[in-house]
N, C-alpha and C positions, 0 to 999 in steps of 0.2 A: 432576754436572757440576762441574768445577773450572776456575778461571781459571789461565792460564799467564802469569807475569810475566817480562818480559825487559827489557833495557836497550839504548838506542841513544845516539849522541852527536851533538849539533847541530854546525853549521858553526863555532860559536864555542866549542866544547869543553865544553858542558854535558851531563851524563848525564841522560837522560830515561827514567823507568820507564813501561812500557806493558804492558797485559794483554789477552789474547785469550781468548774463550770462545764456544762455539757453533759452528754450521755454516751456510753459505749465503753470499750476497753480502757482501763486507766493508762494514761500517758503522762509521765512525770518529766517536766522540763527541769533540767539541772541548771541552777542559777549561774548565769555568767558573772562577770566581774561585778557589775552593779545593776540592781533592779529596784523597782518600787511598785508593788502590786497595784496600788490605787492609781498612780500616775500612768502606768502602762494601759490600764483598763480604760481610762478616759481619753487617751491620746491616739489619734488616727494613725500615727506612725507605727504603733505596735498593735493597735486594735485589729487590723486586718490579719495579722499573724494569729492572734488569739481566736478570731472568728474561724479561720481555717482549721485550727486545732480542735474546735468543737463540732466540726461537721460529722466526725465519726468517733470521737473519743470523749471520755471524761478527762479533761485537761487539768492537770495539777501543776501549779507554779508555786514557788516559794522565794522569799527574800532570805538570802544567806545571812549568817551572823554579821552584825555591823552594818546591815543595809536595810533600806526601806522601813517596814513596820516591825522588823525583828529587833532584838536587843542591840543597842548601839554601843553600850559600854562593855566591850569585851577586849581581851588581850591576845587570845590565841587565834591566829588566822592561817595556821598551817594547812597543808593539803589534808592531813589527818583530821583536822577539825572540820573541814568541808565535808568529809565523808560522814562524820557524826551528824551534821545537819541533815544530810540526805537520809541517814538511818532513822532519825527521829520522825521525819515526814512520812516515810514509807510505813513505819510501824504505826503511826497515828491513823493512817488511812485504813488499815485493817485488811487490805487485799492480800490474797495468797501470793499473787505475782503481779508485777507491773512492767510496762515497757518504759525504758529510760531514754530520754531525748537530751543528750548532752551537747550544748552549744559552746564553741570556743573552749576556754579553760574548763568549763563544766564537763567537757568530754572526759578529761582525766579523772574527775570525781566519779563519773558514771562507770568508768572502767574499773577503778579501784573497788567500788561497791559491788559490781557484777562478779568480780573475782572472789570477794569476801562472802557474798551471799548469792551463789549461783542459783539456788532454788527459788529465789524471790524475783528473778529477772526473766521475763518472757522474751523480750527483744531489746537490742541495744542499737540506738541510732546516734551517730556522731557527726555533727555538722560544723565544719570549719575548725576542727579540733586538732590537738597535738598531744604527743606523748611526753615531749620535753622541748623547751624553747632553744633548741640547738642553734637555730639561725641567729639567735641573740647571744647566747652564752659562749659559743665556740669561736667567735670572732672578736677581735679588739674593737672594731668599729661598732659592732652590734652591742657589745657590752657598754661602750661609752654612751650610745643612744639610750640604752636602758637606764643607766644612772642619771642621764639628763632628764628622762621622764620622771624618775623618782623625785628629783629636785623640783621639777615643775609642779608636780602634784602637791608636794609638801607646802609650797609657798603660795599657790594660787587656786587650789581646787574650789574652795568655798567662796571665791570672789564672785560678785555679780557681773564682773567683766569676763565675758566668755573666752577671751583670748587664751587663757591658761589651759582651758579644756579643748580648745580648737584643734590642737595637735592630734588628740586621740580621736576626735570626730572625723578628721580628715583621713586618718588611717583606717577607721572602721567603715566609712561611707564616702569614698572619694568622688562618687558620682551623684551625691545627694544635692537637692536644690536648697535654697536658702531657708525655707520653712522647716525641712527635715533637719538641717544642721542646727537651727535654733532649738527645736524640740529635743534633739539628742544632747545638746549642751546643757539644757535645763535638767534632763534626767540625771546626768552625771552630778550636777550640783546638789539636787535634793535627795539623791539616793543614799549618800553617806557623807561623813565628815572628811576633811583633808587628812586627818590623822589616820582614819580607818582606810581611806583610799590608798594612802602610802603603804600601809601594812599589807593590804590585799595585793597591791601591785608587786611589792617585794616578794610576797609569798609565791607568786607565779614562778619565780626563778628557781624555787625548790621543788617544783612539780617534775616528777620523772616516773612514768609508769611503763617504761620500755620493757623492764624485766618481767612484768606480769602479763603482757599482751598474749603470749602463747597459752596462758591459763584461762582466757576468756572462753566460756562454753556457750554463751547465749548467741542466737543468730544475730549477726551484726551487719548494719548498713552504714557505710562511711560516705558522706557527701562533702564535696569540697569544690570550691570555685577555682578555676585555673589561674586567674589573675588576682586572687585574694591579696590585698595590700597589707593585711595585718598578720595573717598566718599563712606562710608560703604553701603552695600546692604540694610540695614534696612532703610536708608534714602529714597531710591527709593520706598520701600514698604509703608513708611509713606505717600508719595505723592499719590500713587495709592489708599491707603485707605481713604485719606482725600478728594479727588476730586470725586464728584458723577459720577458713571458710568465709571470711568477710566479703561482702559485696561492696563494690566501689562505684559510686555515681559521680563522675566529674561533670561540673557545670561551667558554662561560660560566665564571665563577669568579674568585676574587681571588688565589689562591695562585700565586706565581711558581714555586715548587718544587711539583710535583704530589705529592699524598698517596695512600697505598695505597687508601683508600676512595673515591676520586673516579672517577666513571664517565668523566669527560672525558679522563682519562689513557688509558683503553682506546680511546676514540674517536680520540684523536690518534695512538696507535701503530698502530692498524689503518689509519689514513690513510697513515702512513709506509710500512707494509708494502705497501699497494696502490700507492703512488706509486713506490717503488723496484722492487718485484718485478713490477709490471704486472698488468693484467687477465688476460693469458694464463696466467701462472703461478698466479694465484689460482684461475682456472677449472680448471686442471689439478689443483690440490690438492683442489678441491671434487669434481671428477670421481672422483678416487681414493677419496674418502670415500663417493661414491655419492649424497650428499644434494644435491638441487636444489630450488629454489622455482619452481613453475609458475604462470604468469600467463595468464589468458584475458581478452580484450576481446570485447564483443558490442554491435553497434549495435541499439538497441531499435527494433522495428517496421520492419526493413529491407524486408520484403516489401510492407507497406502503403505505405512510402515509394516503392518502385519503381512501384507502381500509380498513386500520386498524381502523381508528377513525371515519370515515364517512365524508360526504360532509361538514356538518355544522362546525364540529370541525376543519377540514382541512382548511376551509375558515377563521376561526378565527386565525389559525397559520399564514396563508398568510397575514392577516391584520397586525399582530404583526411584521412580516418581513418587510412589506411595511412601517410601521410607523418608525421602527428603521432606515431603509435605508434613508427614506426621511428626517428625522430629521438630520441625518449626512450630507446629501447633502446640506441642508440649512446652517448648521454650517460651512462647508468647501467650499462653493461657487460652488457646482456641479449643473449640470442641468440634470434632468431626461429626457431621450430621449423616452423611452417607457417601458411598462411592458411586460415581456416575458412569462407570465403564472405562472412560479415558480421562478421568479427573476426580477431584474430591470437592465436596461442598462442606463448608465449615461455618461456624458462628462464633462471634466474639462479643463480650460485654462492652468493649470500648473500641471505637474506631481507630484510635492510635495503635492499639495492640494488633488489630487486623492489618494495618498498613505496615507495621514493623515486621509482622510475619510474612507478608507478601514480599517485602524487600529481602528478607532472609532466604525465602524460597528461590527467588530469581538469582540471587548471588550464588546460591548453592548449585543451581543448574548451570550458571555461567562457568563455574569452576569445573563441573563435571564435563561440560561440552568441550572445554579447552583441553582436558585430559583425554577425551574420547571423541576426536574429530570425526571418526568413521560412523559413530552411532550417537549423534547428538540428540538431546531431548528438548525440542522447542515447546515451551509452555506459555500460554497466555493466561491472564488473570483478570477477574472483574470483581468489583466490590460495590455494595449498596447497603444502606442502613434504613431500618424501618421497624415496624411492629408485625412480624410474621405470626401466622397461626401455628401453634404447636399441637401436633396430634400423632399418636403412636410413634414416638421418638423420631419424628420428622418435622420439618418446617414447610409451611405452604403460604401462598398469598402473593400479593403484588410485589412486596419487598424482595421476595425470593426470585420471582420471575424476572424482575428488572436486573437483579444481580447476574442472572444467567445470560440475559441478552447483552449486558455490558461485557461479560467475558467473551461471548461470541464475537463481539465487535473488535476486541483487542487483537493486536498482531503478536506473533511469537516473540517472547521476551518482554512483552509490554504489560504494564499494570494500569488498568483503567478504573476510575472510581466515579461515582455519581457526585453531583454537587452537594448532596447531603453529607456524604463522607468527608468531602473536602472541607466543608464548613465545620463539621465536628472536630476535625483535626487541626483547625486554625491555631497558630501559635505553638505548635508542637515540633517545629523544625523541619517538616516535610517540604519538599520542593515539587510543585505541581506545574504542569503546562496546560493551558486552557485549550481544550479540543473543540469548544463551541457547542452549539445546540445540534444534537444528532438524532435522526429518526431511527427508532428501533422497532423491529418487527413485533406487532401485537400491541403497540402503544400509540395512542392517537396523537399525543403531543410530543414534540421533540424533547430530549433530555440533555441537560448540560453535563458534559463529561470532562474529566481532567485526567491527564496522564501523570502518574507518579514517577519522577525521575530517580530511580533507585541506584543509578550508577554514580551519582554525586554524593 
């Protein structure tokens, strides 16, 4: 797969280089402080991010004015000029609507564009972004550090000695290894001149989109790392609070720029894929692959309960169970397959969604049982993943039968999953306990089971 580099011209006559690669809905990455389309494409530190972007999207990147392959001899680096760069790129693409992916200070540019052209933006994603650099501008210490940064850039940016740029590398990637640090230092050097870098850095202090946040109408996803050493976590919360209906995804970690070995990057980009493409397309892709995760719920002792409290009361308990499970299915993108009398069978396109749903269900029942100690609803749950046979709006086959048997094996309040589900969810933050190889009725060979610890 190769990127295709083209040029467009802004309303004030600046030539902007932009690159397209991949297929799918258009996703425009808003240029952060410094970029270089060719260097990024050939460099493993950034290539893994670009490859992730092309899994589901036509990924569009561009070098802002004064950077990379775009015109370097420019004078205006204001926030307004940054919006003009984005306007030129979107107009050149010719799409009716695009999704905007604003990283760091590129987020403010994306917000300003989305407010100015609401009919052109399908989705807005903000990663490590801010509305205003208040943590710098509103304190004497922060302001002094900012001015020191300006001086450092002015006198040493273009030097072949990386020490001048090391400060910014350390801020952006405190956990990077020596090779990543070297590559990032080099990107800074070749992306722009010391004069332009000084002007770009100074222009960040003029960025302030706080007043327009309530006017954003595009569906918005805000992603921010809790320990971000460059842009504080509170800046991400401010964006999510100020934009109506914005979803907020907090992630662990300190690196402002994600690294190839960080699982949180994959988590964030899967969230972006689902946010832009929607559950429907994700399910269609899963259906095409044939892989589904099957979940069963079962009310423990439902027959005994009916005899003890009577038909009417037992039916009321069943309705509570159904409502809790169905609400969780809606939240986590599950599909109800059928009602089993004292439980529900559901399917999911992703194992992680099924497990999140199971946790949500058990927590809801735990809260209900605490509030209603006289009529608790003890529920067991079992999950398995495979390629079931679909027929007449139902699912059949070994994958379904095994999920049923796993559910039967579970204790009230317990979530049991097959080894397949546990492996599919590896790296997603779930905590499992190994139950060992278990003999299940109807299956010749023992099955490795894992308990999902939903209380933690």
